[in-house]
MARLUM-504736 format. One record per residue (C-alpha): x, y, z. Coordinates in steps of 0.25 Angstrom, whole numbers, padded with zeros to 4 digits. Each point is the difference from the previous one (the first is absolute). Layout:
// MARLUM-504736
REC,x,y,z
REC,X,Y,Z
...
END
This chain:
// MARLUM-504736
REC,x,y,z
REC,0000,0000,0000
REC,0012,0010,-0001
REC,0004,-0001,0015
REC,0013,-0004,0007
REC,-0002,-0007,0013
REC,0009,0005,0011
REC,0000,-0007,0013
REC,0004,0007,0013
REC,0011,-0008,0007
REC,-0004,-0004,0015
REC,0010,0004,0011
REC,-0001,-0003,0015
REC,-0009,0009,0007
REC,0006,0008,0012
REC,-0004,-0005,0014
REC,-0014,0006,0004
REC,0000,0007,-0014
REC,-0015,0005,-0004
REC,-0005,-0006,-0014
REC,0000,0014,-0006
REC,0014,0003,0003
REC,0005,-0014,-0006
REC,-0009,0003,-0012
REC,0007,0014,-0002
REC,0014,-0005,0002
REC,-0003,-0011,-0010
REC,-0006,0011,-0010
REC,0014,0005,-0001
REC,0002,-0010,-0011
REC,-0013,0006,-0009
REC,0005,0011,-0011
REC,-0011,0010,0002
REC,0004,0010,-0010
REC,-0007,-0009,-0010
REC,-0015,-0005,0001
REC,-0001,-0013,0007
REC,-0011,-0010,0006
REC,0000,-0005,0012
REC,-0005,-0014,0002
REC,0000,-0009,0013
REC,-0005,-0014,0006
REC,-0004,-0001,0014
REC,0009,0007,0010
REC,0007,0005,-0013
REC,-0013,0007,-0004
REC,0000,0007,0013
REC,0013,0005,-0004
REC,-0003,0004,-0012
REC,-0010,0009,0006
REC,0009,0007,0009
REC,0011,0003,-0012
REC,-0012,0007,-0007
REC,-0001,0010,0010
REC,0013,0004,-0001
REC,0003,-0004,-0015
REC,-0013,0001,-0008
REC,0000,-0010,-0010
REC,-0010,0001,-0013
REC,-0008,-0010,0008
REC,0001,-0011,0010
REC,-0005,-0015,-0001
REC,-0002,-0008,0012
REC,-0001,-0015,-0001
REC,-0005,-0009,0013
REC,0002,0013,0008
REC,-0007,0012,0006
REC,0002,0015,-0002
REC,-0003,0005,0014
REC,0002,-0005,0015
REC,-0014,0000,0003
REC,-0003,-0011,-0010
REC,0008,-0010,0009
REC,-0009,-0009,0007
REC,-0004,0005,0014
REC,0007,-0012,0007
REC,0013,0004,-0007
REC,-0001,0014,0004
REC,-0002,-0003,0016
REC,0012,-0010,-0002
REC,0008,0011,-0004
REC,-0005,0010,0010
REC,0002,-0010,0011
REC,0014,-0004,-0004
REC,-0004,-0015,-0001
REC,0009,-0003,-0012
REC,0012,0001,0010
REC,-0007,-0013,0007
REC,0000,-0007,-0014
REC,0014,-0007,-0003
REC,0003,-0002,-0016
REC,0004,-0014,0003
REC,-0014,-0003,0006
REC,-0006,0005,-0012
REC,0009,-0009,-0009
REC,-0003,-0013,0008
REC,-0015,0005,0000
REC,0000,0001,-0016
REC,0008,-0014,-0001
REC,-0011,-0005,0009
REC,-0011,0005,-0009
REC,0008,-0005,-0012
REC,0001,-0014,0004
REC,-0015,-0001,0004
REC,-0003,0005,-0014
REC,0008,-0010,-0006
REC,-0006,-0011,0007
REC,-0014,0004,-0007
REC,0004,0007,-0014
REC,0012,0004,-0007
REC,0003,0014,0001
REC,-0001,0010,-0009
REC,0013,0007,-0006
REC,-0004,0013,0006
REC,-0001,-0007,0014
REC,0013,-0007,-0003
REC,0006,0014,-0003
REC,-0006,0007,0013
REC,0006,-0012,0008
REC,0013,0001,-0007
REC,0002,0014,0002
REC,-0004,0000,0015
REC,0010,-0011,0004
REC,0011,0007,-0007
REC,-0002,0013,0006
REC,0008,0007,0008
REC,-0006,0001,0014
REC,0005,0013,0003
REC,-0007,0006,-0012
REC,-0012,-0009,0003
REC,-0001,0006,0013
REC,0003,0015,-0005
REC,-0011,-0002,-0011
REC,-0010,-0004,0009
REC,0002,0011,0009
REC,0002,0010,-0012
REC,-0014,-0004,-0006
REC,-0008,0000,0012
REC,0006,0013,0004
REC,-0003,0008,-0013
REC,-0008,0012,0001
REC,-0002,0004,-0014
REC,-0014,0008,-0002
REC,0003,0006,-0014
REC,-0003,-0009,-0013
REC,0009,0003,-0012
REC,-0008,0006,-0012
REC,-0001,-0006,-0011
REC,-0001,-0014,0007
REC,-0003,-0013,-0006
REC,-0002,-0012,0009
REC,-0002,-0014,-0003
REC,-0004,-0010,0011
REC,-0006,-0014,0001
REC,-0013,-0003,0007
REC,0006,-0011,0008
REC,0012,0007,0006
REC,0001,-0003,0014
REC,0012,0008,0003
REC,-0006,0013,-0004
REC,-0015,-0004,-0001
REC,-0007,0008,-0011
REC,-0011,0003,0008
REC,0008,0011,0006
REC,0006,0007,-0011
REC,-0006,0006,-0014
REC,0008,-0005,-0012
REC,-0002,0004,-0014
REC,0000,-0014,-0004
REC,-0004,-0012,0005
REC,0004,-0014,-0002
REC,-0010,-0012,0003
REC,0004,-0011,0009
REC,0015,0005,0001
REC,0008,0001,0011
REC,0012,0009,0005
REC,0009,-0007,-0009
REC,-0009,0002,-0012
REC,0013,0004,-0009
REC,0003,-0015,0001
REC,-0015,-0006,-0001
REC,-0006,0011,-0009
REC,0011,0005,-0009
REC,-0009,0002,-0012
REC,-0008,0009,0008
REC,0010,0009,0005
REC,0007,0000,-0014
REC,-0014,0005,-0006
REC,-0001,0010,0012
REC,0014,0007,-0004
REC,-0004,0000,-0015
REC,-0012,0007,0004
REC,0007,0011,0010
REC,0013,0001,-0008
REC,-0002,0004,-0014
REC,-0004,0014,0003
REC,0012,0003,0008
REC,0009,-0006,-0010
REC,0015,0008,-0002
REC,0009,-0004,-0010
END
């Protein structure tokens, strides 16, 4: 479609660094002197929102994400306010996920998306897992970017669709819709990108 995809390289977050501060630190990799589009998946979408406030893009694209903190499930927000994440060990999360994965394997063959989620969690750095949980639950953004295009699955249990207002909905898709419904994601991008094509 005439676009060059540039990926922001992740770096180790500083201790107690806010999500907004981390996002702006990574934004130094963006050449904001030329028109650009921001796209982010899950927590990456929240970071794209924060970057868009400082370096306005042509548009912001969210996939399985949310544009404002008020759209986090209420239990998440309470956990953040009460600092309950400090009581959750990343190692415990990995064990819980492994047990759930084993239980699934006894009843049905896990999907590629489920396998990918499992592998990502098991391979994730514990310090980064702990920081990312705290950063998301402590997120306080109330300003959605504009223009905004947002695709979300109706069966996303991580960030339930009933709390957000996407511009595009994928029936029966979960949080990993980029894996389970790639055709829908590609059609979404084909719809929202052409008007902003920059050669």
